[in-house]
C-alpha positions in Angstrom: -6.2 9.7 -11.6 -3.8 11.8 -9.5 -0.1 11.0 -9.3 3.0 12.8 -8.0 5.6 11.6 -10.5 8.6 12.2 -8.2 10.5 14.8 -10.3 9.2 13.3 -13.5 10.7 9.8 -12.8 7.3 8.0 -13.1 6.3 9.7 -16.4 8.2 7.1 -18.5 6.0 4.4 -16.9 2.7 6.1 -17.4 2.0 4.1 -20.6 1.7 1.0 -18.5 -0.7 2.6 -16.0 -2.9 4.4 -18.6 -3.3 1.3 -20.7 -4.7 -0.6 -17.7 -6.7 2.1 -16.0 -7.4 4.6 -18.8 -8.6 7.5 -16.6 -10.6 10.2 -18.3 -8.9 12.9 -16.3 -5.2 12.9 -15.3 -3.7 15.2 -12.7 0.1 15.1 -12.3 2.4 16.8 -9.8 6.2 17.2 -10.0 6.1 16.7 -13.7 8.8 18.3 -15.9 6.9 21.0 -17.8 8.9 21.0 -21.0 7.0 21.0 -24.3 8.6 17.7 -25.3 7.7 16.0 -22.0 4.1 17.2 -22.0 3.8 16.0 -25.6 4.9 12.6 -24.4 1.7 12.3 -22.4 -0.3 13.8 -25.2 0.9 11.0 -27.5 -0.7 8.6 -25.1 -4.2 9.9 -26.1 -4.6 12.8 -23.7 -5.1 16.5 -24.3 -3.2 19.0 -22.1 -5.8 21.3 -20.3 -3.2 23.4 -18.6 0.1 23.4 -16.7 1.9 25.6 -14.2 5.5 25.8 -13.0 6.3 25.3 -9.3 10.0 24.9 -8.7 13.4 24.4 -10.2 15.6 21.5 -9.2 18.9 20.3 -10.8 18.3 22.9 -13.6 14.9 21.5 -14.5 11.5 23.1 -14.1 8.7 21.0 -12.4 5.1 21.7 -11.8 1.5 20.6 -12.3 -0.3 19.4 -15.4 -3.9 18.4 -16.0 -4.9 16.2 -18.9 -8.2 14.9 -20.2 -9.5 12.5 -22.9 -10.9 14.4 -25.8 -13.5 11.7 -26.5 -14.9 12.1 -23.0 -14.8 15.8 -22.3 -14.5 19.2 -24.0 -12.4 22.0 -22.6 -14.2 25.1 -21.1 -11.4 27.1 -19.5 -8.6 26.8 -17.0 -7.0 29.2 -14.4 -4.4 29.2 -11.8 -4.6 29.9 -8.0 -1.3 31.2 -6.5 -0.9 29.8 -3.0 0.6 31.5 0.1 4.2 30.5 0.8 5.4 28.9 4.0 8.2 30.8 5.9 10.8 28.3 4.6 9.6 28.7 1.0 9.6 32.5 1.4 13.2 32.5 2.6 14.4 30.2 -0.2 12.4 32.1 -2.8 14.6 35.2 -2.1 17.8 33.3 -3.2 15.9 31.8 -6.2 14.8 35.2 -7.3 18.3 35.9 -8.7 18.3 32.6 -10.5 14.9 33.1 -12.2 13.3 30.4 -10.1 11.0 32.4 -7.9 7.8 30.5 -8.3 4.9 30.3 -5.9 3.0 27.0 -5.3 -0.1 26.9 -7.5 -3.3 25.0 -8.0 -4.7 24.4 -11.4 -8.5 24.9 -11.8 -9.9 23.3 -15.0 -13.5 23.4 -16.1 -14.5 20.5 -18.4 -17.8 19.9 -20.2 -19.5 16.6 -20.6 -20.9 16.6 -24.2 -23.7 14.2 -23.3 -25.2 15.9 -20.3 -23.8 19.4 -21.0 -22.7 19.5 -17.3 -19.6 21.4 -16.3 -17.2 19.7 -13.9 -14.5 21.7 -12.2 -11.2 19.9 -11.5 -8.6 21.2 -9.0 -5.1 19.9 -9.3 -3.3 20.5 -6.0 0.2 20.4 -4.7 0.6 22.0 -1.3 3.8 23.1 0.5 6.2 20.3 1.3 8.3 22.4 3.7 6.1 23.8 6.5 3.5 22.9 9.0 -0.1 21.8 8.6 -1.0 25.4 9.5 0.2 26.8 6.2 -1.3 23.9 4.3 -4.7 24.6 5.9 -4.4 28.3 4.9 -3.6 27.1 1.3 -6.6 24.7 1.3 -8.9 27.6 2.5 -7.7 29.6 -0.5 -8.8 26.9 -2.8 -12.1 26.1 -1.1 -13.2 29.7 -1.1 -13.3 29.5 -4.9 -15.9 26.7 -4.9 -18.7 28.9 -3.5 -19.7 30.3 -6.9 -19.9 26.8 -8.3 -23.0 26.0 -6.1 -24.5 22.8 -7.3 -22.0 22.0 -10.0 -19.8 18.9 -9.7 -16.3 19.5 -8.2 -13.3 17.2 -7.7 -10.3 18.4 -5.8 -7.3 16.0 -6.0 -3.5 15.9 -5.7 -0.7 15.9 -3.2 -1.8 17.7 -0.1 1.4 16.9 2.0 -0.9 16.5 5.0 0.3 13.3 6.8 -0.9 13.8 10.4 -3.8 15.3 12.5 -6.3 14.7 9.8 -9.2 15.9 11.9 -8.7 19.6 11.0 -8.5 18.8 7.4 -11.7 16.7 7.6 -13.5 19.5 9.5 -12.4 22.1 6.9 -13.5 20.1 3.9 -16.8 19.1 5.4 -17.6 22.7 6.2 -17.5 23.2 2.4 -19.7 20.1 1.9 -16.9 18.1 0.4 -16.7 14.3 0.8 -13.5 12.3 0.7 -13.4 9.7 -2.1 -10.1 8.2 -0.7 -11.0 7.6 2.9 -10.6 3.8 2.3 -6.9 4.3 1.4 -4.6 4.2 4.4 -1.4 5.5 2.8 -0.2 6.9 -0.5 3.5 7.6 0.1 6.6 5.6 1.0 10.1 6.7 0.0 11.7 3.5 1.5 11.2 1.9 -2.0 13.0 4.8 -3.7 16.7 4.8 -3.2 17.2 8.1 -4.9 15.2 10.2 -2.3 16.8 13.4 -1.0 18.6 13.7 2.3 15.6 15.6 3.7 13.2 12.8 2.8 15.6 10.2 4.2 15.9 12.1 7.5 12.1 12.5 7.7 11.6 8.8 7.1 14.1 7.9 9.8 12.3 10.2 12.3 8.9 8.9 11.3 10.1 5.3 11.6 11.2 6.0 15.1 7.8 7.3 16.2 6.0 4.4 14.5 5.1 5.9 11.1 6.3 3.9 8.1 3.9 5.2 5.5 2.1 8.5 5.0 -1.2 9.5 3.4 -0.3 12.6 1.4 -2.6 12.3 -1.6 -6.3 12.9 -1.5 -9.4 13.2 -3.7 -12.4 15.2 -2.5 -15.7 15.8 -4.3 -19.2 17.3 -4.2 -22.3 17.2 -6.3 -21.2 14.0 -8.0 -21.6 10.3 -7.2 -18.4 8.4 -6.2 -18.3 4.8 -7.3 -15.0 3.9 -5.5 -11.3 4.6 -5.2 -8.1 2.6 -5.2 -4.4 2.9 -4.6 -2.4 1.5 -7.5 0.5 -0.5 -6.1 3.4 0.4 -8.3 6.9 1.6 -7.4 7.6 4.1 -10.1 7.6 7.1 -7.7 7.7 7.7 -3.9 4.0 8.4 -4.2 1.4 5.8 -5.4 -1.1 6.9 -8.1 -4.7 6.9 -6.8 -7.8 6.7 -9.0 -11.4 7.4 -8.2 -14.5 6.6 -10.4 -17.4 9.0 -10.6 -20.7 9.1 -12.3 -22.2 12.4 -13.6 
């Protein structure tokens, strides 16, 4: 399961989702990375594989976190990929430098071992730039995809918030060039902030513009894979965040 929790707002509702869908791997974006908050998810039966900080807002630190079920997988190792910044992010990072909030966007790379088959599966937890064009996001995706070459025939799953709502053809061509398939091509949209009254002015303005040109919903969240069998994917229709959680089932 991958889920952008909208500045941690959806974390308090995770118990409901996990009891119903009980994913073996859980990738969260925009989660508050305090020890107490991460332990909250750990108390739901999950082990924290790794986390990274992405940005500070309202005095709180948010980032990525990857969890897994200890009765399904064993931990091998985890690492972080630091992504290139968009021009907007570069400019704002200068002012944040003096506040201690100068953090680059990251991708978490976690290697898990299936105890039964002894196979290693590599999980990428992704949150690409919000502010910027698809051009910078494509460059960020290329950074990630270059790291899958050494994995060869090993199972790989790349999931998260790509912030890639339009002109999907370039995204599709890029992922296919690395022999990746999309597990979520049956899902038309994963984001709508109209249900969330507490969205920022930037999101509100973006929604108004998108509504005028005929876009009411966006597809921002994706799951890609290779060397593993996909059994299906679904969008979970809950209003805990401005994103919907999506879940894919795979067979090793």
